[in-house]
C-alpha positions in Angstrom: 0.1 0.2 0.3 1.2 3.5 -1.0 1.5 6.2 1.9 0.8 9.7 1.4 4.6 10.9 2.1 5.3 8.1 -1.2 3.2 9.7 -3.1 4.4 13.2 -2.4 8.1 12.0 -2.6 7.1 10.5 -6.3 5.5 13.9 -7.2 8.5 16.2 -5.9 10.7 13.9 -7.9 8.7 14.5 -11.0 8.7 18.1 -10.5 12.2 18.3 -10.0 12.7 16.2 -13.2 10.5 18.4 -15.6 12.5 21.8 -14.2 15.9 20.4 -15.0 15.9 22.3 -18.3 14.8 25.6 -16.4 17.3 25.1 -13.9 20.2 24.6 -16.0 18.8 27.7 -18.2 19.2 29.6 -14.9 22.6 28.6 -14.2 23.6 29.9 -17.6 23.7 26.1 -19.1 21.8 25.6 -22.3 18.8 23.7 -22.2 19.0 20.7 -24.3 17.4 21.2 -27.8 15.5 18.5 -29.7 16.2 20.3 -32.9 19.0 22.4 -34.2 21.3 22.6 -36.9 24.3 20.8 -38.0 27.9 22.7 -37.5 27.7 24.0 -41.3 24.4 24.6 -41.2 23.3 22.6 -44.1 20.9 20.5 -42.4 19.0 20.1 -39.1 18.8 17.8 -36.7 15.9 16.2 -34.9 17.3 14.3 -32.2 14.3 12.8 -30.9 12.9 11.6 -34.3 16.4 10.5 -34.9 16.3 12.2 -38.4 18.7 14.9 -40.2 16.4 17.2 -42.6 17.6 19.3 -45.3 17.4 22.7 -44.3 16.6 24.2 -47.8 14.5 22.5 -50.2 15.8 21.1 -53.9 17.0 23.7 -56.0 17.7 26.3 -52.8 21.3 26.1 -51.4 22.4 27.1 -47.6 24.9 30.6 -48.1 25.4 30.6 -44.1 22.3 32.9 -43.1 19.3 31.7 -45.2 18.2 29.3 -47.9 19.0 31.4 -51.5 18.2 30.3 -55.2 14.9 28.8 -56.7 12.9 26.5 -55.5 13.0 23.5 -57.9 9.3 22.2 -58.2 9.0 18.6 -59.5 6.5 16.1 -60.2 7.0 12.6 -57.6 9.3 10.7 -60.4 11.6 13.5 -60.1 11.2 14.0 -56.7 12.3 10.3 -55.9 15.3 10.8 -58.5 16.2 13.7 -56.6 16.9 11.9 -53.3 18.6 9.0 -55.2 21.1 11.3 -56.6 21.9 13.7 -53.4 22.2 9.9 -51.7 24.6 9.0 -54.2 26.4 12.2 -54.5 26.7 12.8 -50.6 27.0 9.2 -49.7 24.5 9.5 -47.3 20.9 8.0 -47.2 18.8 11.3 -48.5 15.4 10.2 -49.4 11.8 11.6 -49.6 10.2 11.6 -45.8 7.2 9.9 -44.7 3.8 11.3 -44.2 4.1 10.4 -40.5 7.8 12.5 -40.4 6.6 15.5 -42.0 3.6 15.8 -39.6 5.8 15.6 -36.9 8.1 18.4 -38.1 5.0 20.3 -38.8 4.0 19.6 -35.5 7.2 21.0 -33.5 7.1 24.1 -31.6 7.8 26.3 -34.8 11.0 27.7 -35.2 10.5 27.0 -39.1 12.1 30.8 -39.8 14.9 29.9 -37.6 15.6 26.5 -38.7 13.9 26.4 -42.3 14.3 30.0 -43.5 13.0 31.1 -47.0 10.8 27.8 -46.9 8.0 27.5 -49.4 4.3 27.3 -48.1 2.1 24.6 -49.3 1.9 20.8 -50.4 5.5 19.2 -50.5 6.1 15.8 -51.7 5.9 12.6 -49.5 7.6 9.2 -50.2 4.8 7.4 -48.8 2.8 4.9 -51.5 -1.2 5.6 -51.7 -2.4 2.2 -50.5 -6.3 2.2 -51.0 -7.7 -1.2 -49.9 -11.4 0.0 -49.5 -14.0 -1.4 -51.9 -15.1 1.2 -54.4 -18.6 2.6 -53.9 -20.3 2.1 -56.9 -23.1 4.5 -56.2 -20.8 7.5 -55.4 -21.1 10.2 -57.8 -17.3 10.9 -58.4 -16.8 7.3 -59.0 -19.2 6.9 -61.7 -18.3 10.0 -63.4 -14.7 8.9 -63.1 -15.6 5.3 -64.6 -13.8 4.0 -61.3 -14.6 0.6 -60.3 -12.6 -1.9 -58.3 -11.1 -3.4 -60.9 -9.2 -0.2 -61.9 -9.0 1.4 -58.6 -5.3 0.2 -58.0 -4.5 1.5 -61.6 -5.7 4.8 -60.6 -4.5 5.2 -57.2 -1.2 4.3 -58.6 -1.2 8.0 -60.3 -1.6 9.5 -57.1 1.0 10.5 -54.4 0.9 11.9 -50.9 1.7 15.3 -50.4 2.1 17.3 -46.8 1.5 20.8 -46.0 4.7 21.5 -43.9 2.9 24.4 -42.2 -0.3 22.5 -40.8 0.8 19.0 -40.9 -2.2 18.2 -43.4 -1.6 15.2 -45.7 -3.3 14.5 -49.1 -3.3 11.3 -50.9 -4.9 12.0 -53.6 -2.4 14.3 -55.8 -1.4 13.3 -59.1 2.1 12.4 -59.3 2.3 14.9 -62.3 1.6 18.0 -59.8 5.3 19.7 -59.5 5.6 20.5 -55.9 8.9 21.2 -53.4 11.1 18.7 -52.2 12.7 18.6 -48.7 15.0 16.0 -48.1 15.7 13.6 -44.7 17.8 10.9 -43.9 18.0 8.7 -40.5 20.5 10.4 -37.9 22.8 6.9 -37.5 
């Protein structure tokens, strides 16, 4: 049976542990950061997610204080190829991020202006594949108008990809792969 004193001691310990970053800051020590830029400034490390994000979208470069250049909008095939080309060039496993990774990055307290300057708003390509296992509703107007049936639904879904708004985290699985969108690459920290 837990005593009142035991519960108070556990609560006090929890409060103390929660305040450690505050105490470190008061002592003049920097608080641990979950996301920070690399030494060269060209990437952003997310320690918690164990990911390294390219600081600038494809087509732009880090000049020491911001991203400069022209955003290179790509269709989905070009976006995947861009990740493979950078991986080959850098010798690091760069790739298109998954929807969940992009949504997590969008939900972070937004130091986006500091960590991802000059970032374009709107949808960015994801590497997540469209998988639609639901049967097609043959009475839905959009399906009738588009001549979508159970037999051809997978072929039609193949023409679409996932994209995520990097500000709101809203994901869409119905973006035609021929659409030209910005690309921000990611790789594992290890």
